[in-house]
N, C-alpha and C positions, 0 to 999 in steps of 0.2 A: 654473243657465240654464233650466231649464222655470221656476222662481220668478218670474225675471224677465219671462218671456213668456206668464202664464199665461195672460191674455186670447185672444192670438192662437192658445193649442195648443186649449185651449175649443174657440176659434168651429173650428178647423180638425177638432179631432175629432169635433166636433156636424154637419160638413157631410159628411162620411164616410161612403158609405155599408155600409162594415165597416170588422170592424179591423184587415184585412190593410189596407186602401187608409190607415185613419188611421194606420199606419206605417210607408208608404210614403211618406207627407206628408211624417213629421214629419224621413224621412227625406232627403227631397229638396230642401232647401232648409237655406242657412247659417243660424244664428241669434245673436244680439249678448246678450251676459253681462255689463255691468260689474263685476257683484261676482264673477266666478268669476273673471274677466280680472287684477281689481285682487288676489286670491285666489294666484292660479298665477304673477302676478310677483314675489314674495315667495320662491316655491319654484322648483326646480331644475325647470324643463320637463319633463325627460326622466326626471326622480328619481319626477315623479307620474305619470307616463303611466299608466295601467292595463296590465297584464300580456296583450298578446294580441290589444293595438288598434294597428288596422292603420295605416301613417300619414299618408293621407287624411283620417282621425277624426279629431276631436278641434277644440284652439283654433288657428287660426291669426289669419292681420291680415283676412281676410274677415270672420269669423265661426265660429261653433263649430256643426262638423257630424256628426251622431247617426251612432252604429252601431245595428246591430240591433239588440243588445241592449240598448243606453239608451232607445231607440223605444220597445219593447216594457217599461224599464222606468217609461217614461213612462205609459203606458196602462193602467199597472196601478197607477197609485197613488189611493190613496182621496184623498176631495174633502175629509177633518177635516187632512190635510196640507198643505193650501190657507191655512188659519188665518192671522195674524199673529202668533201666539206658535208653532207649529208652525215657520213658515219662520225665525224667528231662531233656533230650535232648531236645524236642517237645515245653516243658517247658521256655528254655531256651531261643530259636530260638524265641517261638513268645512273649516273653518280650523285647529281642534284636530290635524283626522288631517293635513292637510296639515303642519303646524306639527313632527309626531310623525316626518314621514317627513323631512322636512329635518333634524330633529336626528341620527335615526339616519345617514343619508349622510354627515354630519359625522362621527361618530364612526368611522366606516367608513374615512375617509379622513385620519384620525388616529390613530394607535399609541398615545399618550401620556395621549387619552380612555381607551382599552381597556384600557391600564394601571392608572390612576387605577378605572372601573370595576370590575376585578379585585379592587382592594387593597379597596376598600370592603363588595362582596359578600363575599368572608371573613373581612373584620373581623368583620359582622354574624353572620357565621355562627361563626365565635367565641366571639363574647357571647353568644349563643343556647346554643351546645351545649359552649361550655367546660369543665365541670362536670367530675368527677371521674365513671370508666367506673362505670354501676352492672352490665353485667355480667361475670361474673369470664369471665376465657378464659381454658379449663387446656387441656394436653396429654392428649389421651385416646387409648393405643394397642389400647383393647378392637378384636378382630378378631366382626364381627357376621358372621351365619348366617343359612339363612333362618329359623331357629323364631322368629328375633327380632323378624321382620316377621311375624309370624301372630298374630290378635287371639286371645287366651284364651276359648274359648267351649263349652257345654257341646254335646258330640256322642251321636248312639244311636250304638251300633255292632252290627251283627247278623252273625252268622257262621252261616252253614246247614249242614246235616252232610254237605253233597259239598264244601264247601268254598267259598262264593262271600258275600264277604267287602263293608260297603261301612258309611258314615258319613253321617247327615244332622243337623242343626241339633236340638235337643229344641226349639225353638221349633215346629217344623211339627206338633208333637203340644201336645195341650191337654187341659185337665180335663173330662172330662162327666161329666154324671149319672149315678143309678145304672142307671138304660134303657139308656144309650144303645148304640148298637152297637160300638163305637170304631174306629180305623183302621186300614187296612195297613199292615202295618210292611216287609214285602216280599215281591216276586212270586217265589214260587217254583216250580220245576218238580214234574208229580205225584208222583216219587217219591222229591222232595224237602223237608227241615223246616226251620226255624229251632234252629238248637242252641243259640246263645249271645245274648243280648241284654243290653247290660249302659250305660250312662253314666259316660263319660269326659268330661273337659278336653282341649281340642286339644293341651295339651303335656303330658299325660302320657304313660307308655310302656306299651305292651302287650306283656307277653311271651307268645309263643307255644310251645307245647310239642307235639311231636311223639313220633307214636309208637315212634321209635325213641331215646328219650329225650333230643335234645336241646331247647334255647331261640333261639329268634331273637328279635331285637328290633324294634320297632315303633314309631312315636308316631305318636298318632290323628290327627294332621294329615297323617300318609302315607296314610291308611287313602283311599279311592280316595271321594268324597260321589258319591251319588245320591239317587234320588227314592222314595219310597214305594210306588211301583211298578215300583220298576229292583230286577233281583237281585245288584248287584255286580259284581265282579271275583271270577276265582280267585286264591286266596292263593299255590296254586303259584305262580302268577309272580311273588310279592313275594319268594321267600327261595330260596335255592340248594337243594332238597331233590333226594334221592336218590329214585331210584326206586323206588316202592311204600310212598315218607316221605308223610307225609300229617300234619295239626294238629288232635290230638286234645283240649288246652285251651289256653285262653286267660286273663290274668290282666292285669287293670286297675292299674299303679301312679302312685302320685304320687309317692313319693319312695321309697330302699333305704332304708329305718331298720332299727336294728342290733336290734332287739327284735323282729322280727318275720320270718315262719319259712315257707317253701314245704314243705306236705308234701305228698306225692305216692305212687302207687299203679302197681303193675303187674297183667294181668290174672294172673300166677301168683299173688299175694296177697302180693307185697313192697311194704313201704313204705318212707319214708324221708321225714327232715327236714332241709332246707339251711338256715342264714340266709338272708336275702333280699340281705345286700348284698353277696355271694359270687356274685350275677348284676348287680351294679352297673355294670359295663366292657360294653357292648353291644359285638359283632362283628358284622360282616356276612355271617361266614360260619356265624353260629351256634357255641354250645360245648355240652360234656357237661355234665347236668343229673340224668344218672341212669345209672351203668353196669346193662346187661342182658345177662342169659342170650341165645342163639342164638332160643329157642321164647318168650321173653316178648316184651313191648311196654309200652308206658306207656298207662292207660287215663285220668289225672286227676292234676289239679293244684288245690290250692288257699292261699289264703294262712291264714297263723294266728298268735297271739300269742303260743302256744306252752303253752297252757294250755286250747284246744279238746276237745271231746268227739268222738273219729272211730270213724264208720260205715263199714264196709264190707257191700256185698251183692254175691251170689252169683248165677250164672245157675239155681244149686238152690235157690233163693227163700230163702236161709239171709243172718243178719246179723251182724255181729262188731261189740261196742263197748267202745271202753278208752280212758283220757285219753291226749292228745296229752305227757304230761309223761313217759308209759312208755318214749319211742324219744326216745333222746340226738339232739343232733344231728349231721352230719354232712358229710362235703366232697360234694364235686359231683362227683367219681369215685367214691365209693362205689357197693354195690350196695343197702343198706340191711337191713333185716332181714324175717321174716316177720311178718306181721300179718294173714294167715288162713291155715289152715289147708284146702287144700280137698281134693274127693275128682277120682276120672282124669276128663281128662277135662270137670272142671269149672274157670270161670275169673268171676275177680271183673269184675262191670259196672258199679260206683259209687262211688265215695268222698263222702263227705259229714263237713264238717268245720263244727260249729256247739258254741256255745255253752252253755252248763246250760240245760235245762229245755226246747229247742227239739223240735218235733216232725215227724218223719217221714212220709210220705206215698210209700206203693210204687203204683204205677199198672205191670202185667203188660202187656208188649209184645203179645201176641196179646188179648189182650183190657181195652184200654181202659176198659173201662165199669165195671172189680172194680178196686177201689182197697182199701188198707190203710192207714190210719192211726196211729199210737202214737206216744205220748211216746218221750223218746231213752231215757229212765232204767227204761220199759217192757223194754226187752231184758235179758235174763236175766244177772247179774252173773259168772256160769261164761265169758261168754258173750267178756268183756273179757281174757280172756288171751290176750297176744302173743305 
C-alpha cells in the first residue's frame, strides 16, 4: 500500500512537524492500493488478516485504513526500499505469503490432504533412516550405587592426633622449588598435630584400626572434603566407636590381594600377621582384627608382602628387628605371638615395616632436636629373636 502511494506519503511526512504528527496523519485517511486489492482478492480476506488487527482497520470498499503499528512501520521504512527493484521484491514476497496462507488454509480444510502430507513425510523418514540399527540395545540389570557416580581422583587424606580427618584434591598442591616454604595441609589446635597423611584414590578403601583391636571400613570419597585451612571432621562420628575407643592406625587399600598381609603390634609387644583378604568384607559395625588382653591395646598396623623387615621400638629406647617370615599368618581372632620382651612398666611405641636396606630415624618426643639415624641392618643380630 505504501509503495502505491509513495509520493503522497513522502509529502505528508515532510509536512509533519513531528514523527507523532506524521503517524497520526497516516492513520487519519483512507489509502487506495490496486496492488493490495488484487492480491487480497485471490486469498480469503479473513485468513490473511493479521492477528490483533481491529476490524476497523485494513481494506474496505472505501480504501485501506492503517493501524498505529502499520503507520509506524511506514515511518521506519528505509529509502532504499523505494527503488524499483526493492518494490518488485516486496510485492513478490507479499504475494508468496498470501499464496502460502491460502495453501495452509486449504490443508486444514481438507483431511485427505493432511493424510497425503503425513504419508509423504513418513516415507521420506523411512528412506533416510530405514537402514539397520547401528546402536545395540541390550538388557542391563546392574544396580548402580553412589560409587558409580564418583569420578576417580587422587586425594590427600589427613588424620590428626586428636582424630580430625579430611580429604582434599591433590591438585590443591603443586611442586615447589628447593627454597619453597610449602603449603599448610591442615589447621590444627595448639595441642594437636597431623598424625597420618597419605595420597589415595577416591575409590580406594581406608582400613581404620582402633586401640581396641577392631577395624572399620571407609571409602576415600566418604571422607569429608575440606580446605587446606580446615581441621576436618571428628573421625569418631563416622564409626560406632565404644567409650574410650579411638583410631590408632589407618591403611589405604586399592585391592585386597591374596599375597598381602596386615602386620599388627600391641603395646605389650604382641605381634600378629593376618592375610589382607580376611578384611575384604566390609561391615558398618567393624570386625575384630586382633584379640587383646584387658590391659593391652593396638599401637600400629602396616601392609606387608610377607618378607618385610619388622622393627619394634619401646619407650625404654630399645629396638628389636626380625624378619616377617618368622611370624606365621593367623586368623582375625587370634591373639598373635610375642614380638618383643619388655621390662616392667614398659610398652612398645612404634611399629616399622620396611623392605631390606632401609634406614630408621628416631626422634625422642621430649627433645625433638635430638635424633639418631641408622640402617635396619645395624641393629644387633641377637635382637632379631622373636
